[in-house]
Structure formats: structure tokens, C-alpha cells
N, C-alpha and C positions, 0 to 999 in steps of 0.2 A: 450538583451544578442547576442553578436557575436556568442559565443561560448558556448554551453551549455554541462553539465557536467554530468557522470552517478556516482550515489551516492545511496551504498545501507548501512543500519543502521540494523542489525542483532545481534542477542546474547540472550541469556535465561532471561534478566535482561529486566525490565521494561523501558520503554521511546523510542524505536523504530516511535512508532505513533507521539508520542507527539513532539518527536523533529522534525518529517515532518510537522505539523502543526507549530511547531513554527516558522520555515520556510517557510512555506506558509504565515503565518500572517506577515513576515518581507516581505515578496515577494510585498504581496499585497499593502502594506504601502509604498513602493515604485514604485508603477502603474504596477506590472505585473500582470498576470492574471494567475491564479491558478487552476488547476481541479485534485481533488482528488480522486482515482480512489480505492476503498473499495472491496476486493475482499471476503471476507469471513462475512463480517457484513451483515444481511440478510436487503433486502429493506424495511421492516416495522420497523427495530432496531431504535429509537432514538435516538441518541448520542448526549452529550452536544457540540460533532465538528458539529457536522450534523445540530444543532439548529444553532448554533453561522454564520457557515456560510451561511444561507438562510439570514443574517444580511449583508452580505459581498455581495453576487451575485451583477452583474453578474462579479464580479472579482474574489472570490472563490466559487468554486462549487465541491459539495461531489456527488460522482454519486457511489449507492448502485449494488452490483452485487452477493451478498452473496445469500446463502441458507440456512435456521435455520439448518438444519440438519447435515451442517460441523459447527458449530459456535462452538467453543471451543478449544481447544488444548489437542492435545493426541487421537483424535479420530481416530479408525483406518482405514487404506485403504482398507480394506476388505469391509467396508460396505458402501461406495463411490457409488453412481449412476452417470447413465448419464444423469441426471435432474443436478448436482452437479459439473459436467465436466462442461454440456453446460452450466450453470450459469458462472462459471469461464473462460470460451472461448468467451462467450460476454463481458465481462471485458476487459480481452485482444483486443478483436477487435475493443470496443469502445475505447479503449486507443492509438492503434494505428491509429485508420481512423479519431482520433482529432487533434493528434500528426502530420498527414502527411497533414493536413487540415490548420494548423497552429491557429486555437482558442486560445490557452496557452500556455504562455512560462515555466511553469512549469508544469510537469506532476508528480503526486506523485502514485506510486502503492502499495497502502496500502495490507498489510499482502500475496502479490506476492508470498512467499516465502515459506511460509505456503501452498498455492496452488500448488506449486508445489511440496513441500514436501509429501503430500497428493494425488499426481499423478492425481490431476486436470488438469495440463497445462501440456507440454511437453515442457524440459529444450530448446531444439532447438529452439523453438518456441520463445519464451522468449527471448534468447540471438540472436535471428535473429532480433528483435526489437529493444534491446539495443544498436547492434552494426549497424544496418541499420536507427536507428531515424533520424530526421532533425538535422541539426548542432548546430540550434539556441534554442532548444529545453533542460532546465534538468531536469533529468529523475532523481527521487528518489525510490528506490525499498526498503520497509520495510519489515519483518519477521524472525523468529527464523531460524535458520538454513539454511541460504544462500548457496546454492549451490557454490563449490568452481571454476566450473568455471564461475559463476558471480561476482565470486568475484576477479577474474582474469579479466573480462571487466570492472570493474569498475574505476573509477578516483579516488574514496574516499569509504574506508569502514570505518565504525564505527561499534564497538560491546560493546554491552550493555552487559554487565556481573553481573547474578543476587550473592548478598551477602547474603542478607535477606528480605522476603518478606511477608508481613501480609497474605497473602494467608496460610502461612505456619503454623500461630497459630488461622485459621479456621473465620478471616474474609474476608469476600465477596468483592466483586464488588462494588465500591459505587459510585454513581450516581455526576459527575461532576470533579470527581477524576480520576478511572479508565476507565467510558465511560457515 
């Protein structure tokens, strides 16, 4: 790619990570190298996408940096610890270093908006990465409630809007569908 863009997938609806995974699969099919950096999923959490990515390595890699203490939406900011902030910072540093080294054509920063909303990262640090990324890297940022400044810095923004969700009727996350 000559010119990589910045994409943001946000909103309250299901499908932000799923859209990024679809793009990743398409890219791998075309010979591009993709890394998905998961900010909120704990390193020991086996998701369907992580298992599938292992079959496509080294073209598709998933790196998890989350801390199980921050897993799930709606966690109050008062409970955030320095360990949680350090895990998010490690994820951002990994993304920055690997983008600069040219290891990947596409980088997905999965749930980075949630990390921002829970004050695990500083918006200025994320914006500096977005604005200073290597020109040939496509950057995708996912998660609810993307900050307005990030939306303005992006080339493409898609908002998923929840209309109805099975969680509302007590159906829990299902393997292979939600994780």
C-alpha cells in the first residue's frame, strides 16, 4: 500500500471488532501482513479469532495485552489500577514500535476506544500515534465512544448502532459468535 488510511469503528452496536476481523481476513487473502492488538482482552483469554489467527500466522497475528480486571463494558473508572494502565501502555508501545519497524501493513487497535474511555491511556498519546504513523500503514481503531478528536483525525468512521441485542433478554456471550 502506498497510502494507509485511519479507520474508526465505534458505536454501541455489535460488530466493531467483527468488521476489523473481516478486513483483516480480506487483507491476508491479498498477501498483506496484519496485526491485531487487543487492548482489553486478557492474555489468557482464548477467543475464536485468536485461535483462527494462529492458523494464519505469520500473515495474521493477534497480540493480547488486556488485564482480566478491566474485561467487560461499563467498569467504573475508580477501580483502575496502575497495572491496568501499564498493560494498555504496553499495547500502545507495541503498536507504535511495530508500525515504525514496518512489520505489518495493517494494524488493528482493538478496543482502544474503551481503553481511552476508562482512562487507561492518554488521548494525546493515541492521537500522536495516529497522526505520526508511517504513511503506508492502514490503522483501524475499534471500540465504543470514540473520542471526537479521534473521529476528526480519521479518514473513515463507521458507527455501529444497537437497535436490539440478545443480552437484553439474558442471553450470554456465545463461543464462536461473540468471542
